[in-house]
C-alpha positions, -999 to +999 in steps of 0.1 A: -173+075-101-143+090-119-140+066-149-114+084-170-078+071-170-086+041-149-062+011-152-074-018-174-097-044-160-076-072-144-049-048-133-045-066-100-038-100-116-015-083-141+009-070-114+042-089-118+047-119-095+084-125-104+098-093-088+093-068-060+067-042-068+073-005-063+044+013-046+052+050-047+039+071-018+027+104-029+033+118+006+070+119-005+062+137-038+069+174-043+035+185-029+038+219-046+045+203-080+027+170-078+017+169-114+053+174-125+065+148-101+039+122-112+048+128-149+085+123-139+080+090-121+049+074-137+068+050-160+085+034-130+054+030-108+035-002-102+010+014-078+006+048-062+002+048-025-020+076-011-021+080+027-053+094+042-052+105+078-077+123+099-055+136+127-071+112+152-064+076+142-029+088+131-012+121+140-009+134+104-035+152+083-033+138+048-049+136+015-085+144+005-108+131-022-107+160-046-069+157-047-072+120-055-097+128-083-071+151-098-044+125-095-067+100-112-068+123-143-030+123-144-023+085-144-037+052-154-016+034-127-035+018-099-043+041-069-040+024-035-057+046-008-046+038+027-072+050+052-059+059+086-092+071+099-115+066+129-144+041+128-170+068+128-159+083+095-145+052+078-176+043+057-180+078+044-143+080+036-146+047+016-174+061-005-156+094-012-123+078-022-140+052-043-158+079-062-126+099-066-110+070-085-093+046-060-086+011-073-076-004-040-087+008-005-070-005+026-086-001+060-069-009+093-074-041+112-077-018+142-110-007+126-123-041+136-156-029+150-167-017+115-145-038+093-172-063+082-194-034+069-164-016+055-151-045+035-186-052+022-189-016+011-156-017-007-167-048-026-201-033-034-183-002-049-162-024-072-129-016-055-102-041-043-098-043-005-068-044+017-059-043+054-031-026+072-016-035+106+001-011+130+035-023+142+022-030+177-009-050+165-005-088+167-004-103+131-030-129+141-057-103+142-058-101+104-064-139+100-103-137+100-103-112+071-077-128+047-102-143+023-117-109+017-085-091+009-062-084-021-035-068-001-021-070+035+002-042+044+024-044+075+037-011+090+074-014+100+074+019+120+050+039+142+020+051+122+019+084+104+054+096+111+081+099+085+118+092+088+118+064+114+141+033+114+126-001+106+115-021+136+133-053+144+099-070+144+091-060+108+107-090+090+094-117+114+059-102+111+061-105+073+072-141+076+043-149+100+017-134+077+032-153+047+028-185+068-008-177+075-015-171+038+001-204+029-019-222+055-051-207+042-043-214+005-043-177-002-006-171-010-013-165-047-043-142-042-032-118-014-002-095-019+020-088+011+033-052+014+058-035+037+053+002+046+077+023+067+114+023+073+120+016+036+158+023+030+185+008+008+197-014+036+162-026+047+145-034+013+166-065+007+157-078+041+120-071+037+121-088+003+138-119+017+112-119+045+083-123+018+074-086+010+059-085-025+057-047-026+073-019-007+059+016-002+087+039-015+093+074-003+125+092-004+144+061-016+127+066-050+116+102-051+151+114-040+171+092-063+188+111-092+187+079-113+153+065-107+156+040-135+187+024-119+170+024-085+140+005-098+163-019-117+180-026-084+147-031-066+133-054-093+164-076-092+163-083-054+160-120-046+129-132-029+126-158-001+148-188-008+163-173-039+200-170-044+214-135-042 
């Protein structure tokens, strides 16, 4: 396990509850100058989001354990690894990314055939667990796993493709999962995240629909005044709050 530069114990509980979190997707970083980009943005980051795709479960081919180990040495911010991988390699991927320094590993609810074993392995390795749902997957499918999770992430666009518009179903789906968490008494222990279609005009809607963190790409990385962008994001009212 890469121990250097890890976030402090209790990092999950220390994440603010009174504002929207900014989860920065390193897929949108300058991939030829990632160290420079990380140093530029690090003060504004609540979590880093690292997509991992095998070219089968999702069309992209994305990040690998050695790169995550290098990123781990550059930051003490929490690293959230989102595994978009087939069932047959999921367990080995969990081990490799935990060893590389991941603090939170999310698998897909569509990995249901191996999800029980996968979540048990994540817990055994001392890493927080999350689940992600594709936009076409009914939200009810995550319900059996909620008590084992720290994060639930709902995709608002088709998986593994940049630049798409937010689905009309994204906000109602967030509200439906929030209702499930409330019913299960887990509202204070499971964070609800939105990933995909994150734009200036969609983030306020997602926040009002119960998103507690959004996965930021070009909205953050491309902003010439990142401090102002994050101040705007942090000030967005949540569900039932006055604008």
